[in-house]
C-alpha positions as CSV (number, residue, x, y, z in Angstrom):
1,M,66.9,-60.7,74.1
2,A,67.9,-60.7,70.7
3,D,66.2,-63.0,68.0
4,P,68.7,-65.6,66.6
5,T,69.4,-65.4,62.9
6,K,68.6,-68.4,60.9
7,L,70.1,-69.1,57.6
8,I,68.0,-71.5,55.5
9,G,69.1,-73.4,52.4
10,T,72.9,-72.3,53.0
11,S,75.8,-74.5,53.3
12,L,79.3,-74.5,52.4
13,Q,80.6,-77.2,50.2
14,P,84.1,-77.8,49.3
15,T,84.9,-76.9,45.8
16,Q,87.2,-78.7,43.4
17,N,89.6,-75.8,43.8
18,H,89.9,-76.2,47.6
19,R,90.4,-79.9,47.0
20,S,93.2,-79.5,44.6
21,T,94.9,-76.9,46.8
22,F,95.0,-79.2,49.8
23,K,96.3,-81.9,47.4
24,Q,99.1,-79.7,46.2
25,A,100.0,-78.8,49.7
26,E,100.1,-82.5,50.7
27,V,102.5,-83.3,47.7
28,V,104.8,-80.5,49.0
29,S,104.8,-81.8,52.5
30,K,105.6,-85.1,51.4
31,R,108.4,-84.2,49.1
32,A,109.8,-81.8,51.9
33,E,109.8,-85.0,54.1
34,V,112.0,-87.2,51.9
35,T,114.2,-84.2,50.6
36,D,117.8,-84.5,51.7
37,F,118.4,-80.7,52.9
38,K,121.9,-80.1,54.1
39,Q,122.5,-76.6,55.5
40,T,125.9,-75.6,54.7
41,P,127.8,-72.9,56.7
42,K,128.0,-70.6,53.6
43,N,124.0,-71.0,52.9
44,S,123.5,-70.2,56.9
45,Q,125.7,-67.0,56.6
46,A,123.9,-65.9,53.6
47,I,120.6,-66.5,55.1
48,Q,121.6,-64.5,58.4
49,R,122.9,-61.7,56.2
50,L,119.6,-61.5,54.4
51,D,117.7,-61.7,57.8
52,Q,119.8,-58.7,59.1
53,T,119.1,-56.8,56.0
54,L,115.4,-57.5,56.2
55,E,115.2,-56.6,60.0
56,S,116.9,-53.3,59.5
57,G,113.7,-51.7,58.0
58,Q,115.6,-50.3,55.1
59,E,114.0,-50.8,51.7
60,L,116.0,-53.2,49.5
61,R,117.7,-51.8,46.5
62,E,116.7,-52.3,43.1
63,D,119.8,-51.5,41.3
64,V,122.0,-54.3,42.5
65,P,122.9,-57.3,40.7
66,R,121.3,-60.7,41.0
67,G,122.6,-62.6,44.2
68,H,123.4,-59.1,46.1
69,Y,121.2,-60.0,49.0
70,I,121.4,-63.7,49.0
71,N,123.6,-65.8,46.7
72,I,123.2,-69.5,47.6
73,L,123.2,-72.7,45.5
74,V,119.9,-74.5,45.8
């Protein structure tokens, strides 16, 4: 049988950085719950076109104007 390894004097304490990250995630979630998001047919079509482009496996072109792959009003 193998000897169990003991770690003495070690413990994981949440740091301030983790707390602030969790707080930010909580704020984002709450904001998303109250945001009135309306999916328009135009936005749905644009997202579907982008999904098809990304699923094709081809690399996205860099020489195209802004809004070429997805042009929606946010």
